[in-house]
N, C-alpha and C positions, 0 to 999 in steps of 0.2 A: 692464534695461528702464527707461527714463526716462519720466516723465509727458509726454504730449503732449496739447494741446487738440484738440478735434474738427476745428477749422479747420486746424490744423497737420498732423493725420493725413491729411486730404483732400489738402492741398497736397503733402505728402511722397510719397503714393502716386502722384499724377499726375507729379510730378517724377522719381520713380524710373523710371517706364516711359518718360517722355520721354528719359531717359538711355539707354534700351535701344532707341531708334529708333522709338518710338510717337508718333503724332500725338495731341496733346491735343484732344479734341472736346468741345464744350460740350453740356451735358445737353439732350436733346430735350424737347418739351412733354409734359405729362402726358396730353394728348389725342393718342393715336396717329395719325400722319398716314397717310392712305390705307390703314388697316387696320381694317375694320369688325368683325373677329373679336375685337378687344380693347376692353374697357370703358375701362381706363386703362393707361398705360405701367407695367408691373410688373417689368421687368428691364432690365438694361443693354443686352442684345442687341436689344431691340425696334427701335431706330432703325437697326440694321444688318441687319434681317431680309432685305431684298431683296439685300443684298450676299452674305450666306451662301447665299441661294437662287440666286445667279448672275444675278439680274435687274438688278443695278445695279453699276456700277463706280465706285470711288473712286480718287483719285490717291495713295493710300497703302495699304499692306498691313498696317500695324499701327496700332492705335488704343488710347487709354485715356480713360476717362470717369469722372465722378462723376454718375450718373444719378438724378434724382429719380423716385421710384416711389410708387404708391399701390396697396395691396391692401385693398379694402373692398367688393368686389362680385364676383359670379360665382364661378369656381373658387377664386380666391385671396381669401378673405374672412376677415380677422382682426378685424373690427369688435367683436364681442362679447367678445373676449379682452383687448382693449386696456385697460390700466390695472390689470388683475388678475393679470398675469404680468410677468416681468422684461423680456421681449424681444419682445412683440407690438406692432406699430405699424400705423397706417393709412398714414401717410406715412413714408418712409425714403429714405436715399441708398444706392445700390449702386455701390461702387467696382469697376471692371472693366478688364481688359486683353484685347485681341482680336487675333487673327491671321487674316487672310483668305487662306488658302493659303500662308502664309509659314512661320513656325516652327511646331513641333508639340509633342508631349508633353515631350521632353527639356528644351527651353528653358523651357516653361511651368512645369514643376516646379522647375527651377533658379531661375528668377526669383522664384517664390513663396517658396521656402525662404530665398533671400538677403534678400528684403525683410523677412520676418518675423524672422529670427534674427541677421542681421548687426548688429554694434554700431554700424555707420555709419547704420543705418536703424531698424527698430523694436526690435531687440535683445531679442526674446522668448527666454526660456530654452527650448532645444530639448526639455528633459526634460518641459516642460509641454504639448507638442504631440503629437497623434496624427493619423494619416492613414488614409484608407480607399481601397480600389480595388475595381473590379468583379470579382466572383468567377466570372463566367461564367454565362450563363442565356439562354434563348430562342434557342438556336442560335448565340450569340456566345461565343467562347472567353474564358477568364480573361484579364484585362489584364496579362499578364506584363511587357509593356514598361513600364507605369507602375510596377509593383512594383520592377523593376530600377532605374529612374530615381530612385525615392525612396531606394533603398539607396545609389545613387551620390551622392545629395545629402547623405547622412549620417544618414538616419533609420534607427534600429535596426529589425531585422525584427520584434521583439516589439511595436513601436508601429505596425505596418502591419496593418490589419484588412481582411478581404474581405467585401463585402456583395453582395446580389442586385440584380436590376434595379429594384426599387422604390426603393432608395436611391442606387444608383450607375450608373444608365443613363438618359441624358437624351434626349428627343425633342422636336422643334419641334411635332409634331402626329402624326396617324395615319400620315402619309406625309412624306417630306422628310428633311432632314439630321438625324442622330442619332448617338449614340455613348456610350461609357462615360465616367464622370467620377470624379474623386478629390476627397474632402472633407477639409478640415483642421479639426481640433477643438482647443480649448484647455481645459485642466483648471483650473477656477476654484478648486479646493480643496474639501476635505471640508465646510467651513462653508457652501458654496453648494449642497450636496446636498439631495435630496428629504427625507432624514432625516439631519441633520448629525451624529447620534450614530453613524451606520454608515458605514464606509469602503468604498465600492463601487468596482468596477473599471470601466474604459471599456466602454461599451455597456450598462451596468446603471443609469445615472443620467443622464437627459436634462438635469436642472437643473445638475449639476456640470460635465459635459463639453459645451461649447457649440460648435456649428459656426460657424466664422468665415469660411471661404472655400471656394468650390466651383469646381473646375477642370473644365470640360467639354471633352472631346476629340471634336469632330465628325469622324467618319471614315467614316460610312456614309450611303447614301441609301436610305431605306426605301420600297419600293413594295408594293402589294397585288396579288397574283396569284391565279389560281384555286386554287392549292394553299396559299395563305397568304402572310404577309409575306415579302418578299425583301429582304435587306440587301446592297447592292452598295458596295464600297469607293469613296469619293469620290476623284476624280483629284487634288484639292487639299484635304487635310484641314485643318481650321481649329480655332482655339481661342476659347472664350468663357468668361470667368471672372466670378464675382460675389462680392464681400465686403461685407457690411453695415457701413456706417460706424459705426452706433450700437453694433454688437457689438464691433468692434475697438477702439472708444473705451472701452468698458466694460473690456476687457482691459488696454489701455495706461494707463488711469487708475486701475487697481487697485480697482475697485468691483464689486459683485455684481449690479447692475441697470443696464440702459441708462438708466433714468430718473435715476440718480445721476451721470451724466456731465454735462459742461458743455454738451452739446447740449440738455439739458432743464432743468437746475437754474435758469437765469435765467427760463425760461418758467414753471416751477412757482412761483418766487418771485413773479412778477407775478400769477399766478393766486391766490396767497395774499393779495396786497394787494387784489385786486379782489373776493374773496369773504369776506375776513376770517377765513380759516382758515390755520393753519400746519401743515406736514407734520412728522411725527415722524421722527427718524433711526432708522428700523427697516427692515431689508432685506425683511421679509415684508410683504405687503400685507393685513394683517388689518384695518387701520383703514379704514373706508369712506370717510372724508373724504380720506385719502391717495390712495386709488384715484381718487376724483373729481378731485383736483387733477392727477393724471397724465393722466387722460382729457382734461381741459380743455387741458393743454399739448400733447398729441399731436394732438387734433382741431383745435386752432388752427393748427398747422403744415399739416395736410392742407387745411383750408378756405382758408387764405391762398394756398397754391400752386395749388390747383385753380381758384380764382376768378381768380387772376393769369393763369392759362393759358386763360381764356375760358369756363370752366364756370360756370353759374349755377344756383342752386337751382330745382328744378321738380318735377313729379310723374312724370317718366319718365326712363329712361335714366341718363346720367351725372349729370344734375341731381338726380335722385331720390336717388342714393347720397350726393351732396354734402349734400343737405338732411338725410338721416338722420345723417350725421357731425356736422353743425352742431347739430342739435337734441339729439343725445346729449350734446354738450358743454354746451349751454345747460341741459339738464335736470340735469346733475350740478352745475352752478352753483346751481341752485334747491335741490338736495338739501343744499347747504351754506348755504342760507338767502338766497342772492342772487337776488331776484326782479326786480331792475332789469336792463336791458341792460348787459352787461359784456364779452361775447365779442368785440365789435368792437374793444375796447381791446387785446385780445391780438394783433391783427394787427400793431400797431406793435412789439410785443415780438418777434414772429417776424421782422419786417423788420430790426430792429436786430441780431439774432443771425445772420441768414443773408444779408444784402445784400452782404457782401464776396464770397461765392461766387456769388450770384445777384443781380447789380446791377439786374435788371429790377424787383425788389421796391421799389426806391426810387420808381420812377414809378407803380407800380400800387397801392401801399399805401392811398392815399386812396380810390381807387375800390373796393378790396376792403372797406375799412372800411364804406363806405356799403351795400354788398351785405349784409354780415353784420348791420349794425344793422337794416336793413329786415327781414331774416329773423327776428331776435330779436323785433321788434315784431309781426310776423305770427304767430309762434309763441305769443306771449303772448295774442293775440286768439283763436287756435285753442284754447288751453288753457281760456280762459274759456268758449268755446262747448262744449268737451268736458265741463266740469264741469256745465253745465246738462243735458247728456244722460246723465250717469252716474247710473243708478238701480240699485236692488237687483236688478232683473230683469237689467240689463246685466251686473252682476258675477257673477250666477249662470250666465250663458250665455257661454261662452268665445268663441263666434263673434261675438256682439254686442260683447263686450269688445275683441276684436281689431279690430273695425270702428272702435271709439272710438280705439284705439291708432293705427290706420292713418290714419284720416280727420283726427283732431284732434291727433295726436301725444301723446295721453294716456299718460304713463309707466306701464309695467307695474307697477313696484313701488308706485306711487301707488295704482293700482287694488287691488292686493293688500292694502295697508294699509287702504284704505277698506272693503274687504270684512271684514277682521278687526275693524275698529272697529264695523261694523254687526252683527257676530256671525253672519256668513254665510260659507259656504265658496266661495272663488273657484274658478271652473272652469278650472284651469290646463291640464288635458288638452285641453279644447275650444279654448282659446286657442292652444296649441302646434300642434294640427291645422290650425287656420285659418292660422296663420303659415306652416306648411310648404306648404300649398296656394298661398298667395300668393307665396311664394318660387319655387315651381315655375312659376307663371304669369309671374312677372317674368323668369325665365330664358328662358321660351319667347317672351315678347314683346320682349325686348331685340333691337332690329333687327339688331344685328351678330351675335347668337348663332347664327343659322341660316345666316348668309352664309359662303361659302367664299372662298378665294382665287380668283384668276382661273382660267378654264378651262385645262386642261393644254395645249391647242393653242397658247396664246400664250406659254408659258413658255420654249420653246426657240428662239423666233424672234429674229433679229438686230434691233437697235434701228432705228427709222425715223429717217432724217435729216430734221429739220424745217428747211425753207428758207423758211417762210412769213413770217419777219420782214422779209426783203428782197424777196420776190417772191410774187405771187399765182398764179404758174404754174411748174410743174416738168415738164419733158419727159423721157420715157423712164424713168419710174418702174417698177420691176419688182414684180409681184404676188407676195408671199412666201407668203401664205395667204389662203384664203377660208373663212369660217365661217358656218354656218347652224344656228340653234337651239343654239349653244354647241359644235357639232361641226365639225371641219375637213372640208371637201369639196374635191374636185378642180376643180369648176367651179360657177358659178351661171348658170342659163339666163334668157333673157328673161322678164321679169315677176316673177322671184324677188327676195326681199329677203334681205340678210345683211350681213356685214361683210368688208371687204377690207383686208388689212394689206400695206403697200407698203414698199419699202426707202427711199423718199424721198417727201416730200409738201410741199405748200404749205398744207395744211389745218391750222388751229389746232384742238387737241382740248380738250374740256371741262377746265378747271382754273382755279384762282384766281378763281372766280366768273364767268369769261367762258365763254360757251357755244361749242361747236365750230362751225366754219365750215360753210356749205352751198356747193354748186357742182356740178361735173360731172367725170367721168372721160372723156377722149377716147381714141380708138384711136391706134395708132402712125402713122396717116395724118395726125394732128393736126387733122382736120376733123369726124370722126364721134363724136357723143356715145354712149358705150357704157353709161354708168350715171349716174344722178342721185345726188348725195351730199347727204343731209339731216342730217348731223351727224358728229362724230368724237369718240372717247373714247380714253383710255389704260388698257386693262385691266391692263397691267403697266407699270412704269416704262420709258419710252422707246419703247414699242411703240404705234403709232397705228392704231386700228381705225376705218375709214371705214364709216359706215352707208350702204348703197347699195341702190337699187332699179334692177335691171339692165334695160337696153334691148336689148343684144346680149350673147350668151354671153361670160362672163369665165372664164378658166382660170388656174390657178396657173402662173406663169412668163411670162404675158403682160406686155407693156410698155404703159403708158398715160401720158397727160399729166394732171396734176392741175390743175384750173382752179377757183379760188375765186370765188364770187359777190362781185364787188368792191363793189357797192352795199351788200350785207348786211354785209360786213366793215367798211366805212367807218362804217356806222351803229352797229355794235357798238363800234368803237373810240371813237367820240364819247362813247358812254355809259360806256365803261370809264375813259377819261380824266376824264370828269365825276365818276365815283365817287371818284377820288383827290382832286379838288377839293372834293367834298362832305365827305369825311372830314376834311380839314384845316380846312374852314370850321366844321364841327360842333365840333371841338376848340377853335377860336378863340372861338366864341360860348358854348358850353355848359360848356367846361372840359376840362382835360387828362385827366380820368378817362374820357372817351369813348374807347372801343376797339371796333374792328370785330368783329362777332360773326357775320358771314355777309354774302354779297352775291351778286347775280345781274346780269349784264350781257348783254343780247342786242340785237338790232337795233331793238327797239321801245321799250325803256325800261331804266332802271336801278333796282335795289332795294338798299338798304343797311341792314343791321341793326347796331345799336350799343348799348353799355352806357350806360344813363341811367335815372334813377329816377322821373322825372315826365314828363308829356306836354310836348312842345315847344310853347310859346305861339306864336300867330300872329305876334306882333311878332318873336320869335326866328327863326321860319321865314323871314320877310321879310328879316331881317338876313343870315341864312345865304345866301339866294338872291342878295342884292345882292353879298356878298363873292365868291361863285363867279363871277358874271357880270362883276365887275370884272377878275378873272383872265382870263376868256374874252376880254373886249374888249381887254385888254392884249396879246393874241396872244403870250403867253410861249412860248418854245421848250420843247418836251418832250424832255428828254435821256434816253437809255437807256445806262447804263453796264453793260458786260458783263464776265463773268468776274472779279467783284470778290470777294475773300475775305470771308466772311460776317462775321468779326469787324471788318473795316474798314468794311463797309457799316453795321453796327449801331452800333458804338462811335465811329467817326470821322465818317461821313457822317450819322449819326442816322436811318438808314432804319427805318421801321416795318414790322414783320412782320405778315402777315395770319393771323387765327385759323384753326387747322386745316390750314394749309398745311405741306408738307414742303419744307425747303430743304437743299441740299447744302452742301459746303464753299465753293463758289464760286457766286455768285448774280448775278442781273440787278437793277439798281437803276433805277427810273424817277424822274426828278427834274424837277420843274416849278418852275424858278427857285428862289427861297428859300422858296416857299410850301408845297411838298409833296415829301417824299422817302420812297419806299416800296420794299420788296422786291417785285418783281412779274415774273412770266414772261409776262404778257399782251401784247397788241398795242395800240398807242396812236396817237393823232393825232401829227403832227410838231410841231404848235403848238396852243395852247389855242383860238385863233381859229377853228379848223376845227369846233369844237363848235357855233358859230353863236350859240346862246343855250341856257341850261339853265333849265327850269321845274320847280319842285317841285309835285307833284300830290297828295301824300298823306302823312300822318303818323299812325302807329297803334302800338298795343302788340302785341308778339309774345309776351312772357311777362314774369314778374316781373323788373324791372330791365333789360329789353331793349326798345328802341323800333325802329321801322322807318320810313324815309323812302323815298318813291318819286319818281322824276323822269323827265323826258323831255328830249331835246336835239334839235338840228337840225330835220329835218322833223317829228319827233314834237312838238317844242315849237311849231312853226308850226301844226300841227293843233289843239293845245291852245288857242292864242291865237284861232284861228278859231272854235272852240266857245265860248270866252268872249265873243267879239264878237257871235256870234249870240244868246247869252243876254242880253247888254247891250242889243241892239236890241229884243228882246222886252220887256225890262224898261221901256225907254223908251216902248214902245207902251202898256204897262199903267199906268205912273205919270204919263205925260205930261211936259211940259217941266219941268225942275228944274235947279238949280245943283249939287245934290248928286251925288256919284258914283253910278253905277247900283246898285252893291251896297248903299250906304247908303240910297238912295231906296227900294229894294225892302224893306230891313229896316224902314224907317219905315212903309211901306204895310202890311206884314204885321203889324207890332206894333199898328198902328191897327185893322186888321181883327180881330186876335185879341182886343183889348180890347172891340170891339163885339160879338164872338161871346160873350165872357164875360158881358157885360151882358144879351144876349138869353137866354142859358142861365139866368141868375138869375131873369129875369122869367118864363121858362117854368116853372121849378121852383116859383116862388111861385104861379103860376096853377094848376099841378097840385095843390099842397097845398091851395089854397083850394077847388078842385073836389072833392078827396077829402074834405076836412073837411066841406064842405057835404053831400056824399053820405051821410056817416055822422053828421051832426049829431044825428039822432034815434036813433043806433045804441044808445045806452045803454038806451033804452026798449024796444028790440027784442031785448035779450039774454035768453037762456033761463036758467032757474035749475035747477041740478042738485044735489040734496042740499044745498041752501042756498048753493051757489056759482054766481055769475053767469058765464055763458060767452057771449062775443061772437065770432062768426066772420064775416069779411067778405072779399070779393074786391076787390082794388084794382090792376087791371092797369096803370093809368097811372103808377104810382110805381116808383122804383128802391128799392134796399135801404135806403139812408140815409133816404129819405123814409118808407119803411115803419116804420123804427125810431122816427122822430119821431112818427108817427101812433100807434104802439103806446103811447108814453108819454102822448100826449094822451088816448087812449081809456081807459087805466088810471086816469087822473085823473078822467075823467067817471064811470067805474064805481065808483070808491072802493075797492071790493074785488071781485076777480074775475079771470077769465082772458080774454085777448084773443088771437085767432088771425087773422092776415092772410095772404092768399095772392095771388100775382100770376103771370101767365103772359106771356111775351114770347119770340118766335122759337122756340117749341116748348119752352122751358125754364121750370121752375116755381121760384118762390121762396116760402118759408114762414117766418113769424116768429111766435113765441109769446111773449107777455108775461104774467107772473103777478105780482099785487100782493104786496108784501112780507109781508103778514099771512097769506098762504096758502101760501108756499113750503114750510112744514113738512108740508103735506098734499099739494100738487100741485107737481111740479117741471116747469119749462118744457121741459127737455131730454127728459124722458120723453114729454111730449105730442107734441113736434115729431118725435121719432124714429118714433112710431107713424103719424103723419099722412104723414111723408115716404115710408114704405114703400108707402103707397097711391098715390103719384105716381111710383114708380120711383126713389126716391132715399134719402138718409140725411142725418143731421145731429145736432146736439147743442149744448150750451152751458151757461150758468149756470142755477141754479134759478129765477131771476126773468126771464131772457131767453135764448132759444135760437133758432137759425136752421137751415134745411135747404134743400137743393136737390133738384130732381127732373127727370125727362125726359119724363113723360107729362102734357102740358098738358090733355088731354081728361079726365083723371081729377080735376082740381083741384076742380070743384064738388062732386063726390061726397065728396072728402076733407074739404072744409070742412063739409059736412052732417053728418059723423061726429064733428066736434070735441067736441060735448057728450057723446056716448057714450064717447069716449076719456077725457075728464075724469072722467066718472062711474065708469069702470072703475078709475081711480086713487084715488078717494076711499075 
């Protein structure tokens, strides 16, 4: 066994299976496409899920990948273990080979054993390897086939172990494809054991014997019947395997921890430089700083790849998990004494190590760095706020402590240390209960968690032939299925609403940000409308479901003509093509960090979300609008290239992919001259001039680091210009003749009027203060004396709170020594202010006086010993409250 770098291992694995007839497929995004049940891509088979389910066809039956994965939320959550064990990670790479109804157990086992043990490949000593098979359970017999094939491959019987369903039976879900699996383990040696002084056998020591490869044999389809689960043999059994790159690198590089492989050591070295701490050459993670450096390295990988794939830190869903990963990494930097932003510098270290396998990092690194830096700065502000709210009461109450942890990101160990320093017991039990409750709420609120795959009625249907790129009408389409409330029905009657699945259609279905077409279904006489279509979706890949309101009875098997509303389609196309122009113009003006984060194109307007860190200035918006319309007026041809290999589209044509979209091996490319090239399955104008003109109508914030621009085109833009003209005409009537532009003239007029209003307000306030001062000019002489203390109570309805405070100061000066109580009522609300001269605050506190008086007017309040305020809701009780001011003071003396 010779040393191999992590990059070489990845390449050798893929090259080996290419030599066995497998198609090398690029890693899919960490954001699962069209699969709401998954938080993140967490296994190599995710991108092939529809292929295994029979819902999607590929032009190859064998595939191999190195899939980027994240396990940090939901069922697969390794976050808290990362850094403290040898093999837990948030981000990792899963090497895999797949067979879609082609080869099965015999070849899968033979391939695996050859790759691992052949001296031409990994050259691992077979004496170091162990395998497991399914022993039989839950009505499924022992996997005797796998046992025999392992023997045939050369594995001694004493190294083949049998396990139950928990370890050696895999299922995609409660229903669907499933089957037994075989796991391959490597013996790291006694020194790697849980207790290095004890020589333990396989199955007794999880640290010593590490699983490196899992071969899944999909051979059953599990369904639920009234009598329980039913396993039916699949007509085309398949193979799904997964081998962690980090684990096999650990084996081939002869180290005991994944963090000691070359996949991590450069990142840990960079973390050392940024934090000023050096890791010690110790296999065990006893040193806290060593764990922190490993956490920083791991979390930097996860954050870099997640943000590169379009995830942004937020307070919900995927963004919330990303934020927790980032803040955990930042916090461990702070534990090492680094309080300045540093994590964003780790992004470039990840790029330098991973860009050869993932070239997209070269383009995204600058954008990712800005996101990470912004989060570091925000976290610093949150910590500062958290410190202000961290009291002894908070540390004694685990629920309040968890609120501090959750709201401000206050580290748990920080709070534990603070409690110890204060000599109080931290409520860890209460904290953990609160955390468990929050995790349960998060699982329930994750919008994908409760969603299921498409209704069964759609799964067995043939794909719909989409002819809408070339025609708005398809004649003689056959109704394959009718669905009402998620259930297949034989017919829909007049007046009913449901969905119709056809074998062919001209209707575009929701995807790529473009909404589905509207229109009509005609009967086979080609003249009678039998249903109105108000949208279309794709519940499963390739199956088009038309949302219909029926005019005449529709039945399964009927033939209909599909007719798209041409005006609606053309308006939508203008906006969709406008979106491509907008995307390119944003990148030209704001920078190449701009990346699409969502879009919506319908007949009325377009909406485009993109990564950017500040608001877009008016001057920038004007420049963007000008660039777009220059392209529109040039009437550039819009070319659509079909059936392009995705590698050619991205690497040779420079096509941009849209966030959250799923692309196959061959794609459509929409090219607008040399200005814009994107992967896109939508419909477009044939030339930019058909847009007419595009007008930006709004720019706003969507979330941290994401902005939104809205625009209209064609007749929508015309309507916008008409509204602007109407406003300009009204402005002209208001401001009169002027050489200035209407908007500038109106701004000048409003500024002038605002200045005049400010002047009048100042004069009114001065008059009120003079009036109030005059009304109480003799107030000092009218003060009553209680136990040697002067008490003055007055009603001053004309004053606001700031004026009342000024008057309190003035009256305290006139009294010299005493208590001043002022009350005012306006709009049914009461305001009370109590002032006490400094010499009396040891005897009478303003807060105690005002709280008692506030209770009399239906309110509450408080403040400093010398000045306190309160509000109330019973204006009718104000006079009575003021009359009791002296008795309240007397009671406090």
